[in-house]
C-alpha positions as CSV (number, residue, x, y, z in Angstrom):
1,M,81.4,86.6,158.0
2,T,83.5,88.1,155.3
3,Q,87.1,88.3,156.3
4,Q,88.6,91.8,156.1
5,L,92.1,92.1,155.0
6,P,94.5,94.6,156.6
7,P,95.7,97.5,154.4
8,H,99.0,95.8,153.7
9,G,97.2,92.6,152.8
10,R,95.0,94.4,150.3
11,A,98.1,96.1,148.8
12,A,99.7,92.7,148.4
13,V,96.6,91.3,146.7
14,T,96.4,94.3,144.4
15,A,100.0,94.0,143.5
16,G,99.5,90.3,142.7
17,V,96.6,91.0,140.4
18,T,98.6,93.8,138.7
19,Q,101.5,91.4,138.1
20,V,99.1,88.7,136.7
21,T,97.5,91.2,134.4
22,A,100.9,92.3,133.1
23,D,102.0,88.7,132.6
24,Q,98.7,88.1,130.7
25,D,99.4,91.2,128.5
26,R,102.8,89.9,127.6
27,T,101.5,86.5,126.5
28,R,98.6,87.8,124.4
29,P,98.4,86.7,120.7
30,V,100.5,88.5,118.1
31,V,97.3,89.9,116.6
32,R,97.0,92.1,119.7
33,R,100.5,93.4,119.1
34,P,100.7,94.9,115.5
35,V,104.2,96.0,116.2
36,L,105.4,92.4,115.9
37,G,103.9,92.0,112.4
38,W,105.3,95.3,111.2
39,A,108.7,94.4,112.7
40,A,108.7,91.2,110.8
41,A,108.0,93.2,107.6
42,G,110.8,95.6,108.4
43,A,113.2,92.7,109.0
44,A,112.2,91.1,105.6
45,F,112.8,94.4,103.8
46,L,116.2,94.9,105.4
47,A,117.2,91.3,104.5
48,L,116.1,91.8,100.9
49,Q,117.9,95.1,100.7
50,T,121.1,93.5,102.0
51,Y,120.8,90.7,99.5
52,V,120.4,93.1,96.6
53,F,123.3,95.4,97.6
54,V,125.6,92.4,98.2
55,R,124.8,91.0,94.7
56,W,125.2,94.5,93.2
57,A,128.6,95.1,94.7
58,A,129.9,91.6,94.1
59,D,129.0,91.7,90.4
60,G,130.4,95.2,89.9
61,G,126.9,96.4,88.9
62,Y,127.8,99.9,90.2
63,R,129.9,100.4,87.0
64,L,128.1,102.3,84.2
65,V,128.4,101.2,80.6
66,D,130.3,104.0,78.7
67,V,128.4,106.0,76.2
68,P,130.5,107.4,73.3
69,G,130.3,111.2,73.2
70,G,129.1,111.8,76.7
71,G,127.5,109.8,79.5
72,G,128.7,106.8,81.2
73,G,130.0,109.1,84.0
74,Q,132.4,111.2,81.8
75,L,133.2,114.6,83.5
76,G,133.3,116.9,80.5
77,H,130.0,118.6,81.0
78,R,129.8,118.5,84.8
79,R,128.1,121.7,86.1
80,I,128.2,123.3,89.5
81,V,124.7,122.0,90.3
82,D,125.9,118.5,89.6
83,V,128.3,118.7,92.5
84,L,126.4,121.2,94.7
85,L,123.1,119.3,94.9
86,P,124.6,116.0,96.1
87,A,126.8,117.8,98.6
88,T,123.9,119.8,99.9
89,S,121.8,116.6,100.2
90,V,124.4,114.8,102.3
91,A,124.9,117.9,104.5
92,G,121.2,118.2,105.1
93,V,121.0,114.5,106.2
94,L,123.9,114.9,108.6
95,V,122.5,118.1,110.1
96,L,119.0,116.7,110.5
97,G,120.3,113.4,111.8
98,F,122.4,115.2,114.4
99,W,119.4,117.2,115.6
100,L,117.3,114.0,115.9
101,V,120.0,112.3,117.9
102,R,120.2,115.2,120.3
103,R,116.4,115.2,120.6
104,S,116.3,111.5,121.3
105,L,119.0,111.8,124.0
106,A,117.0,114.6,125.6
107,E,113.9,112.5,125.7
108,R,115.9,109.4,126.8
109,R,114.1,107.3,124.2
110,L,114.2,106.9,120.4
111,S,111.7,109.5,119.2
112,F,109.3,108.5,116.4
113,D,110.8,111.2,114.2
114,A,114.2,109.7,114.5
115,L,112.8,106.3,113.6
116,L,110.9,107.8,110.7
117,F,114.0,109.5,109.4
118,T,116.0,106.3,109.6
119,G,113.3,104.4,107.9
120,V,113.2,106.8,105.0
121,V,117.0,106.7,104.6
122,L,116.9,102.9,104.5
123,A,113.9,102.9,102.1
124,G,116.0,104.8,99.5
125,W,116.9,101.4,98.1
126,L,113.5,101.3,96.5
127,S,114.3,104.2,94.2
128,P,115.0,102.1,91.0
129,L,111.7,100.1,91.3
130,M,109.7,102.6,89.5
131,N,111.7,101.6,86.4
132,W,110.7,97.9,86.9
133,F,109.2,97.6,83.4
134,H,110.4,100.7,81.6
135,P,112.7,103.6,82.4
136,V,110.4,106.2,84.0
137,L,113.0,108.5,85.6
138,I,116.5,108.6,84.2
139,A,119.5,110.2,85.9
140,N,122.1,112.5,84.6
141,T,125.4,110.5,84.7
142,H,127.4,113.7,85.1
143,V,126.0,114.2,88.6
144,L,128.5,113.5,91.4
145,G,128.1,110.0,92.8
146,S,126.3,108.5,89.8
147,V,126.5,104.7,89.8
148,G,124.9,101.8,88.0
149,S,121.5,101.0,89.3
150,W,121.0,98.1,91.7
151,G,117.5,97.5,90.3
152,P,118.6,94.7,88.0
153,Y,119.6,92.7,91.1
154,V,116.2,92.7,92.7
155,P,114.5,89.3,92.2
156,G,112.0,89.4,89.3
157,W,113.4,92.5,87.7
158,R,112.0,93.2,84.2
159,G,113.9,96.4,83.3
160,L,117.2,97.2,81.8
161,P,120.3,95.0,82.4
162,P,123.1,96.0,84.8
163,G,125.2,99.1,84.0
164,Q,122.7,100.7,81.6
165,E,120.7,102.7,84.1
166,A,122.1,105.2,86.5
167,E,121.2,105.9,90.1
168,L,122.1,109.0,92.2
169,P,122.4,107.7,95.8
170,L,123.8,111.0,97.1
171,V,120.9,113.0,95.7
172,T,118.5,110.4,97.0
173,F,119.6,111.4,100.5
174,S,117.8,114.7,99.9
175,L,114.6,112.7,99.8
176,C,115.2,111.7,103.4
177,S,115.4,115.3,104.6
178,T,112.5,116.6,102.5
179,V,110.2,113.7,103.4
180,L,110.7,114.2,107.1
181,L,110.3,118.0,106.8
182,G,107.2,117.5,104.7
183,V,105.7,115.2,107.2
184,L,106.4,117.6,110.0
185,G,104.7,120.4,108.0
186,C,101.7,118.2,107.2
187,C,101.3,117.3,110.9
188,H,101.5,121.0,111.8
189,V,98.6,121.7,109.4
190,M,96.6,118.8,110.8
191,A,97.1,120.1,114.4
192,R,96.0,123.6,113.3
193,V,92.9,122.2,111.6
194,R,91.9,120.1,114.6
195,G,92.5,123.1,116.9
196,R,90.3,125.3,114.7
197,W,87.6,122.7,114.3
198,P,87.6,120.2,117.3
199,G,84.9,118.0,115.7
200,V,86.8,117.4,112.5
201,R,86.9,113.7,111.5
202,A,90.0,111.6,111.0
203,W,89.5,111.2,107.2
204,Q,89.2,115.0,106.9
205,L,92.5,115.4,108.7
206,V,94.1,112.9,106.4
207,G,92.7,114.8,103.4
208,A,94.3,118.0,104.8
209,A,97.6,116.2,105.0
210,F,97.3,115.0,101.4
211,L,96.5,118.5,100.1
212,T,99.4,119.9,102.1
213,A,101.8,117.4,100.7
214,V,100.6,118.2,97.2
215,A,101.1,121.9,97.8
216,F,104.6,121.2,99.0
217,D,105.4,119.2,96.0
218,L,104.4,122.0,93.6
219,S,108.0,123.0,93.8
220,E,109.2,119.8,92.1
221,P,108.7,121.0,88.5
222,F,111.4,123.6,89.2
223,I,113.7,120.8,90.3
224,S,113.2,119.2,86.9
225,F,114.7,122.3,85.4
226,A,117.9,121.6,87.2
227,G,118.5,118.7,84.8
228,V,119.6,116.2,87.4
229,S,117.1,113.7,86.1
230,V,114.4,113.7,83.5
231,W,111.0,111.9,83.2
232,S,111.5,109.6,80.3
233,R,108.1,108.1,80.3
234,A,105.2,110.5,81.0
235,L,101.6,110.4,79.8
236,P,101.2,113.4,77.5
237,A,97.6,114.2,78.5
238,V,98.5,114.7,82.1
239,T,102.0,116.1,81.7
240,L,103.3,119.7,81.8
241,W,105.6,120.7,78.9
242,S,105.1,117.3,77.3
243,G,107.9,116.3,75.0
244,A,110.4,118.8,76.5
245,W,113.4,117.5,78.5
246,Y,111.9,119.2,81.6
247,Q,108.5,117.6,81.2
248,F,106.7,116.9,84.5
249,P,103.8,114.4,85.0
250,L,101.1,115.8,87.2
251,Y,100.3,112.3,88.6
252,Q,103.7,112.6,90.4
253,L,101.8,115.0,92.7
254,L,99.3,112.3,93.4
255,G,102.0,109.8,94.3
256,T,103.8,112.2,96.5
257,G,100.6,113.3,98.2
258,L,99.6,109.7,99.0
259,A,103.0,108.8,100.3
260,S,103.6,111.9,102.4
261,G,100.0,112.0,103.5
262,S,100.2,108.3,104.7
263,L,103.4,108.9,106.7
264,S,101.9,112.1,108.2
265,A,98.8,110.3,109.3
266,L,100.9,107.6,110.8
267,R,102.9,110.2,112.8
268,F,99.8,112.2,113.8
269,F,97.4,109.6,115.1
270,R,98.6,108.0,118.4
271,D,97.0,106.1,121.2
272,E,96.9,106.9,124.9
273,R,100.4,105.4,125.2
274,D,101.8,107.7,122.5
275,E,102.2,104.7,120.1
276,T,101.5,105.0,116.4
277,L,99.5,102.4,114.5
278,V,102.6,100.3,113.7
279,E,104.0,100.5,117.2
280,R,100.9,99.3,119.0
281,G,101.8,96.7,121.6
282,A,105.4,97.7,121.9
283,W,104.8,98.8,125.6
284,R,104.2,95.1,126.4
285,L,107.7,94.1,125.3
286,P,110.8,93.9,127.5
287,G,112.6,97.2,127.7
288,R,115.8,95.9,126.1
289,V,114.1,94.7,122.9
290,R,111.4,97.4,122.6
291,P,113.6,100.0,120.8
292,W,114.7,97.4,118.2
293,V,111.2,96.2,117.6
294,R,109.9,99.7,117.2
295,F,112.7,100.5,114.8
296,L,112.0,97.5,112.6
297,A,108.2,98.2,112.7
298,V,108.7,101.8,111.4
299,V,111.2,100.6,108.8
300,G,108.6,98.1,107.6
301,A,105.9,100.8,107.4
302,V,108.0,103.3,105.5
303,N,109.2,100.6,103.1
304,A,105.5,99.6,102.5
305,V,104.6,103.2,101.7
306,M,107.5,103.8,99.4
307,L,106.9,100.5,97.7
308,G,103.3,101.6,97.0
309,Y,104.6,104.8,95.4
310,S,107.0,102.8,93.2
311,V,104.3,100.3,92.2
312,L,102.1,103.2,91.2
313,Q,104.7,104.7,88.9
314,A,105.7,101.3,87.4
315,A,102.0,100.5,86.7
316,L,101.4,103.9,85.0
317,S,104.5,103.2,82.8
318,L,102.6,100.2,81.3
319,I,99.9,102.5,79.9
320,G,102.5,104.3,77.8
321,G,104.3,107.6,77.9
322,Q,106.3,110.0,75.8
323,P,110.0,110.5,76.2
324,P,111.7,113.9,75.8
325,G,112.3,114.9,72.2
326,A,115.9,115.8,72.9
327,L,118.2,116.1,75.9
328,P,120.3,119.2,76.8
329,D,124.0,119.2,76.1
330,F,124.8,119.0,79.8
331,F,122.8,115.8,80.4
332,G,124.8,112.6,80.3
333,P,122.3,109.9,79.3
334,P,122.7,106.3,80.5
335,A,123.8,103.7,78.0
336,A,120.4,102.4,77.2
337,Y,118.7,105.8,76.6
């Protein structure tokens, strides 16, 4: 005869099976937990970033080489926009960061948006890499906070030497705010599309995100008119106002669409545990380490996307490109321009 267990006995056996299953889940191979691979990538990016900035600071690479007659950080032609834009960028980051912190506290967990925002902030160090071979985007040295680029301290650098190329870290902060807001906008469009056509496929949603990102970036040519930076290497056949100091390469829309579309797809598609592709398997980790692993995984993913954007721009610079015929009087060129 089959022995029947009392109710409390069956509960004990069920609990035991559940515990064994949980233990097995925690010991599954790394390949079943993509979050660990992405976290390793994030840790590697942070380590390289730290190495680059330490070398840059220790060597005094933040000092720009002076340019006779304007440039090199001289203040004679500084405009209101050269101060207002960096200040607005920093303010936007602080306001958006405060809102995300409050939201995470309300949810009692680090929201993905907070992780994404932090990842984009940290990925700002990749900004000079589009100038890996040739100066593609040069900065106005009269803008508040202009410093020498840390690009020359990245291992394998093939561009200009230290002090001859400028970076605008305060303005780069604006990228963090606009990228996150753009991703939120793309995800809103994707949700509307799926609500309107429930049978829509994933690739069609990603296409909608890409087109939305491109539409958002149509405002970027107007930013070029502000004269904060100029495209110094743009392919004439696919460039608006080619040869003028405010020229704008249309393939910039492609790069931005691919980057923003990828991050939007990452945020939008989640599994039954509300985990994104790079966070899969985080639920199996101990509670104390889970937030840190999720953080590193998102940092790794954002850096990978931004690195892809920079590689695209650097590769296009090898084809050729026309620099502006002349720069406006208010633009302070770097030493090597």
